C-alpha positions as CSV (number, residue, x, y, z in Angstrom):
1,M,9.1,-38.0,17.5
2,K,9.7,-36.7,14.0
3,I,6.1,-35.5,13.8
4,I,6.5,-33.5,17.0
5,A,9.8,-31.9,15.8
6,L,8.1,-30.9,12.5
7,L,5.2,-29.5,14.3
8,I,7.4,-27.4,16.6
9,L,9.4,-26.3,13.5
10,S,6.3,-25.2,11.6
11,L,4.9,-23.3,14.6
12,G,8.2,-21.5,14.9
13,L,8.2,-20.6,11.2
14,S,4.6,-19.4,11.6
15,A,5.5,-17.2,14.5
16,N,8.3,-15.6,12.5
17,T,6.0,-14.9,9.6
18,L,3.6,-13.1,12.0
19,A,6.3,-11.1,13.6
20,T,7.6,-9.8,10.3
21,V,4.5,-7.9,9.3
22,D,5.6,-4.6,7.7
23,P,3.2,-1.8,8.7
24,W,4.4,0.2,5.6
25,Q,3.4,-2.6,3.2
26,T,0.1,-3.1,5.1
27,G,-0.6,0.6,4.7
28,E,0.2,0.3,1.0
29,D,-2.3,-2.5,0.7
30,F,-5.0,-0.5,2.5
31,F,-4.2,2.5,0.2
32,Q,-4.6,0.4,-2.9
33,T,-8.0,-0.9,-1.8
34,G,-9.1,2.7,-0.9
35,D,-9.1,2.4,2.9
36,M,-7.2,5.6,3.6
37,L,-7.9,5.7,7.3
38,L,-6.2,2.4,7.9
39,A,-3.4,3.3,5.5
40,I,-2.7,6.4,7.4
41,Q,-2.7,4.5,10.7
42,Q,-0.3,1.9,9.4
43,W,2.0,4.5,7.8
44,E,2.2,6.7,10.9
45,Q,3.1,3.5,12.9
46,A,5.8,2.6,10.3
47,L,7.3,6.1,10.4
48,S,7.4,6.2,14.2
49,N,8.8,2.7,14.6
50,A,11.9,2.7,12.3
51,P,13.0,5.9,10.6
52,P,14.3,4.9,7.2
53,S,17.0,6.7,5.3
54,Q,16.3,10.4,4.5
55,A,15.2,9.6,0.9
56,E,12.9,6.8,2.0
57,H,11.6,9.0,4.8
58,I,10.6,11.8,2.4
59,D,9.0,9.4,0.0
60,K,6.9,7.9,2.8
61,L,5.9,11.3,4.1
62,I,4.6,12.2,0.6
63,H,2.5,9.0,0.5
64,L,1.1,9.9,3.9
65,A,0.3,13.4,2.8
66,V,-1.5,12.1,-0.3
67,A,-3.6,9.8,1.9
68,Y,-4.5,12.8,4.2
69,Q,-5.4,14.8,1.1
70,T,-7.8,12.1,-0.2
71,Q,-9.6,12.4,3.2
72,A,-9.9,16.2,2.6
73,N,-7.6,16.7,5.6
74,Y,-5.5,19.4,3.8
75,L,-4.1,20.9,7.0
76,Q,-2.6,17.6,8.1
77,A,-1.3,16.9,4.6
78,K,0.5,20.3,4.6
79,T,1.8,19.7,8.1
80,T,3.1,16.3,7.1
81,L,5.2,17.8,4.3
82,Q,6.6,20.7,6.4
């Protein structure tokens, strides 16, 4: 019985870990490894899901614009900052 309870508890904890994936951090990880397209995708998702405070929002938009710039997508980088 204890084994079943521990198994259920561990499954619940695993599910919570999977549910708390932060798209902003995932994008940052992709950015650090040079995968700009996936970084952009994750950051756009993060910005659309939960708008942070104004200062955080501006900081995140700057990061997103830099990622666009590394892809030579200068128009999108400019649009992101406007």
